[in-house]
N, C-alpha and C positions, 0 to 999 in steps of 0.2 A: 282681529277683535272688532266686533260690531257694537251697535248701540247698547245691546244688552250688557256687555262688559262694562261700558261706561256707567250704566245704571248701578251695577254692583260696586264699582269703584266709588261712586258717590255715596252708596250705602255704607261702605267701610269708612269713608271720611266722616260721614254723619255720626256713626257710632263712636269714632275716635274723638271728634269735637264735642259731641253731646252724648257721652256714655250713659247707658241705661243701667240702673241698679248699682252704680258705683258709690261705695261708701261702706262704712262699718255696719254690722248687723248686731242688733241686740239679741242675745241668747241664741246663737247659732247651734245647731246640733254638732257640727264640726267646722273647723277652720284649718286651712292648710296653705302654705306658701311654697312657691317654687321659682326657679330662675332659668333664664336662657343666657348663659355666660357669653355666648358668641355675639349677642346683640345688646346685652345689658338689661334685658327685660326682667322685671320681677312682678309676680302676681300673687295675691292672696285671695283665695276663693272661700267664701262663707256660705254654708249650706244649712238650711233648716229643713228637717224632715217632718212629714205628717206623723200622726200618732201611731201609724203602722210601722214606723222606723224603717221604711223601705221606699216610700214615695217622696220625691223632692217637692217641698212646698214653696220654697223661696230661695233665691241665690243672689248674693251680692259679691262685689269684688273691690279690691283696692290694688294699687300698684302703679308702676311707671314703666314706660317702654315705648316701642315704636307703634305706629298706627295699626299695623296688622295685629300685634299682640293685644292691644287695648280694645280694638274693635271686636276681635274674636271673643275676648272675655265678656264684653258687653252683649254681644249676640248670644253667647252661650247662656248668659244669665237670664235671657228671655226664653231660650229654647228648653232648658232643663226642667223648670217647674212642670209637674205632672208626670214626669218620667220616673222610673224606679232606679235604684242603685244598680240593679242588674243591667238595665238598659244603658246607664252611664258607663258601666264597665265594658260593655260591648261596643261602645263608640270607638271609631278609629280615625286615622288621618283623612280618609275619603269623606267621612261624615262632616268633618270640620271644613274641608275645602268646598264641599257642596253647600254648607251653610253660608260660607263667605261668598260663594257664587262667582269666583274668579280663579283662574289658574294661578297657583302660587309657585314661584321659582324655588328650586331646591334649597337655596340659601335662606329663604323666608319661611319654609315649612316649620322650622323649630319655633318661630315666632307665632305662627298660626295655631299650633297645637299646644302651646304652653298652658293655657287656661284649662283645656280638656284634661291634660296630664295631671295638673294640680288637683282638679276636682276628683279625678279617678283615684289618685293616691290618697287624698283626704278621705274618700269613702273606704278605701282599703284599711287605713289607719283606724277609722271608726269601727270597722268590723274586726279589728284585732290583729291585723297583719303588721309586721314591723317593716318600716321603710326608713332608711337613713336620712335621705333628703331627696327632694324632687328637683330634677334638672333635665334639660333637653339634651345634655351631653351624656352620651352613653359610654 
């Protein structure tokens, strides 16, 4: 691991210690909560859509958990505005790992993808799909 990895680790710590867009949102289009039982992470993603009901206008989050889960939610809240629900749905684990900028151990992948999964399931619920609950345990 070189200096680039250290820079990304610092970025993760910065987002954990100084999270962006953390807090409740007034009048979200949809809100959804999920958990990572193996680590104890819980995240609620609040999403407001633009008038077209497809483009993400603003994202905020609340929750508790490890540095990876909280940093991922913070970074995702900055990444998603301007994207569409279809683009959100198409996101996968590789997109989250790329956003974080560091290799994530297999044990921490569930922490890293929690916010993405919560936002995706929230969008599905908004579009009328039925989802019992969102968890990183399958």
